[in-house]
KEKOL-693299 format. One line per 2 residues: number of its first residue (from 1); their letters; for each residue x, y, z of C-alpha. Coordinates in pm, whole numbers, plus 50000, padded with zeros to 5 digits. Example, Ala and Ser with C-alpha at 12.3 -4.5 7.8 and 13.67 -1.06 7.14 Angstrom:
2
1) AS) 51230/49550/50780; 51367/49894/50714
***
This chain:
280
1) XX) 52178/48905/49495; 51862/48706/49576
3) XX) 51561/48686/49801; 51424/48504/50105
5) XX) 51065/48410/50180; 50942/48382/50536
7) XX) 50624/48235/50684; 50470/48491/50915
9) XX) 50302/48271/51172; 50499/48090/51292
11) XX) 50793/48299/51171; 51026/48074/50973
13) XX) 51237/48079/50658; 51059/47882/50387
15) XX) 51259/47967/50074; 51598/48112/49989
17) XX) 51735/48186/49645; 52073/48337/49563
19) XX) 52147/48421/49200; 52522/48453/49263
21) XX) 52595/48757/49052; 52375/49061/49017
23) XX) 52160/49246/49273; 51786/49247/49328
25) XX) 51629/49579/49420; 51259/49491/49445
27) XX) 51070/49170/49509; 50693/49128/49495
29) XX) 50514/48799/49570; 50179/48681/49434
31) XX) 50015/48578/49762; 50175/48241/49869
33) XX) 50246/48121/49517; 50565/48049/49328
35) XX) 50523/48364/49108; 50728/48667/49201
37) XX) 50804/49005/49039; 51172/49094/49042
39) XX) 51347/49421/48963; 51724/49457/48952
41) XX) 51909/49682/49192; 52248/49770/49334
43) XX) 52571/49851/49157; 52553/49535/48950
45) XX) 52184/49459/48897; 52080/49106/48799
47) XX) 51800/49256/48582; 51762/49612/48444
49) XX) 51601/49843/48696; 51356/49963/48428
51) XX) 51211/49614/48378; 50970/49398/48579
53) XX) 51063/49033/48548; 50792/48777/48638
55) XX) 50975/48483/48788; 50841/48132/48834
57) XX) 51043/47987/49119; 50915/47636/49054
59) XX) 51032/47648/48689; 51342/47845/48793
61) XX) 51306/48096/48506; 51159/48423/48391
63) XX) 50815/48368/48237; 50740/48730/48128
65) XX) 50893/49077/48141; 50764/49431/48109
67) XX) 50991/49717/48001; 50958/50085/48082
69) XX) 51142/50402/47992; 51222/50490/48355
71) XX) 51315/50308/48673; 51053/50090/48840
73) XX) 50979/50216/49191; 50729/49955/49314
75) XX) 50533/49649/49196; 50197/49541/49347
77) XX) 50052/49196/49265; 49729/49008/49300
79) XX) 49563/48733/49092; 49373/48969/48858
81) XX) 49592/49278/48841; 49958/49382/48842
83) XX) 50033/49746/48922; 50365/49910/48844
85) XX) 50462/50242/49002; 50711/50465/48818
87) XX) 50825/50806/48934; 50587/50990/48698
89) XX) 50328/50722/48611; 50123/50434/48745
91) XX) 50034/50151/48511; 49776/49877/48567
93) XX) 49806/49541/48383; 49580/49239/48353
95) XX) 49791/48975/48524; 49697/48668/48315
97) XX) 49839/48801/47988; 50024/49119/48100
99) XX) 49793/49343/47896; 49788/49714/47984
101) XX) 49449/49810/48121; 49496/50160/48254
103) XX) 49761/50426/48314; 49777/50743/48520
105) XX) 50010/51041/48476; 50127/51196/48807
107) XX) 50130/51569/48861; 50426/51536/49104
109) XX) 50715/51287/49103; 50658/50982/49323
111) XX) 51021/50938/49421; 50947/50683/49695
113) XX) 50727/50470/49471; 50432/50492/49709
115) XX) 50129/50281/49619; 49889/50037/49783
117) XX) 49647/49775/49655; 49372/49573/49821
119) XX) 49435/49196/49844; 49101/49047/49958
121) XX) 48871/48877/49705; 48636/49114/49531
123) XX) 48683/49462/49382; 49041/49581/49337
125) XX) 49127/49914/49493; 49451/50097/49416
127) XX) 49578/50416/49585; 49874/50636/49495
129) XX) 49978/51000/49537; 49895/51181/49213
131) XX) 49984/51531/49331; 50157/51709/49615
133) XX) 49841/51714/49827; 49627/51466/49633
135) XX) 49575/51093/49670; 49409/50903/49386
137) XX) 49192/50602/49476; 49079/50381/49187
139) XX) 48851/50078/49211; 48807/49803/48953
141) XX) 48532/49541/48963; 48658/49239/48759
143) XX) 48434/48949/48669; 48620/48675/48855
145) XX) 48461/48373/48687; 48597/48471/48340
147) XX) 48895/48695/48398; 49044/48686/48049
149) XX) 48728/48786/47872; 48586/49042/48111
151) XX) 48870/49225/48286; 48945/49538/48085
153) XX) 48953/49914/48123; 48573/49924/48137
155) XX) 48591/49742/48472; 48700/50069/48639
157) XX) 48417/50124/48882; 48523/50447/49042
159) XX) 48808/50696/49063; 48833/50976/49310
161) XX) 49083/51213/49463; 49133/51254/49839
163) XX) 49285/51579/49970; 49582/51513/50197
165) XX) 49841/51743/50359; 50129/51530/50230
167) XX) 50211/51163/50173; 50530/51001/50303
169) XX) 50391/50649/50350; 50081/50462/50237
171) XX) 49882/50162/50356; 49550/49997/50266
173) XX) 49314/49757/50440; 49284/49412/50287
175) XX) 48936/49484/50141; 49040/49829/50017
177) XX) 48776/50011/50228; 49036/50215/50419
179) XX) 49356/50389/50310; 49613/50529/50552
181) XX) 49840/50825/50476; 50140/50942/50681
183) XX) 50228/51310/50690; 50559/51449/50577
185) XX) 50713/51438/50926; 50594/51084/51000
187) XX) 50423/51204/51317; 50058/51153/51211
189) XX) 49877/50882/51008; 49534/50972/50882
191) XX) 49289/50694/50783; 49031/50768/50515
193) XX) 48724/50590/50386; 48832/50491/50031
195) XX) 48479/50528/49888; 48395/50874/50025
197) XX) 48729/51027/50115; 48602/51094/50469
199) XX) 48867/51090/50740; 48794/50813/50993
201) XX) 49092/50840/51225; 49381/51074/51293
203) XX) 49648/50862/51461; 49952/51021/51619
205) XX) 50272/50813/51614; 50465/51069/51820
207) XX) 50594/51423/51834; 50943/51360/51687
209) XX) 50993/51336/51311; 51040/50988/51176
211) XX) 51052/50792/50850; 50750/50561/50834
213) XX) 50869/50233/50684; 50544/50038/50688
215) XX) 50168/50079/50744; 49973/49755/50765
217) XX) 49617/49656/50859; 49502/49333/51015
219) XX) 49288/49135/50773; 48979/49219/50979
221) XX) 49044/49591/50936; 49011/49649/51310
223) XX) 49384/49708/51385; 49655/49910/51209
225) XX) 50028/49887/51278; 50278/50164/51192
227) XX) 50654/50099/51190; 50924/50364/51172
229) XX) 51301/50411/51167; 51287/50475/51542
231) XX) 51267/50098/51586; 50912/50108/51712
233) XX) 50573/49976/51601; 50261/50166/51704
235) XX) 49932/49977/51702; 49594/50152/51666
237) XX) 49235/50034/51691; 49025/50104/51379
239) XX) 48657/50151/51319; 48616/49979/50987
241) XX) 48479/50197/50704; 48107/50141/50662
243) XX) 48069/49980/51007; 47841/50215/51196
245) XX) 47760/49968/51476; 47804/50107/51828
247) XX) 48030/49814/51924; 48282/49896/51648
249) XX) 48292/50263/51736; 48315/50195/52108
251) XX) 48599/49946/52053; 48808/50195/51856
253) XX) 48738/50465/52110; 48840/50239/52399
255) XX) 49150/50099/52226; 49321/50421/52126
257) XX) 49449/50654/52400; 49348/51022/52407
259) XX) 49532/51315/52548; 49416/51431/52890
261) XX) 49410/51778/52731; 49170/51678/52455
263) XX) 48949/51972/52555; 49210/52194/52380
265) XX) 49150/52024/52043; 48953/52323/51922
267) XX) 49255/52552/51929; 49375/52668/51580
269) XX) 49729/52518/51587; 49798/52307/51893
271) XX) 49447/52160/51888; 49537/51895/51631
273) XX) 49803/51751/51863; 49566/51715/52159
275) XX) 49277/51587/51947; 49465/51295/51786
277) XX) 49430/50931/51875; 49732/50759/52025
279) XX) 49836/50397/51998; 49733/50145/52260
***
């Protein structure tokens, strides 16, 4: 029936709000600001679960709302763009006036509401599963000095599809240069270059099936953490997309463990297991 906001470092509770009656199903926060996106949830939702309510916690009220014909699965926010993930559609809005900029119909239902968006200053990259074995990666290049006048659908710089085996969890580096995709069993996370679709890393979480709850990159892009319902967090070294320097490649190679039977990686079936990178 509310939300809590924590500071990450040091870890401490900075804000707590309880609405009393009515549940909250989703909460999205615009960086460290007082603006949040709320979606109702539970048996007695505070807000309808097919609406995104933009909440100003300083003014203590809703400042805007967006309605949809189906349940909202996820909301992604940054200063220029607000992205809403539905089961069959992804919609991109200009944040300043909540104007629809772009929309994408999905070939397969996105029941988990998977989606990721870059957060660093510069081009905005959004990734979402558009088909059973397809990941869509879309990049917008807004003019930051005059957002209201220049951010529109024509700002879409590129859109491409990346072939994946399956997608059970999704993560993206802060600058949008890398996107990580977990397989259906939660045993492997593949990291792709967002611009080319080239696979950079194949990271093995383990051999047992798991539900991946979170994939996050360090702001430098050099480290990726994968959390699962096994109560573990696996940490992998990354070679940042576009960084061809020997030091970056050597660091990732040294950080991630390899199987002592890597020489079997060429085998048709078992080879993938032995050829993967393991967390350090």
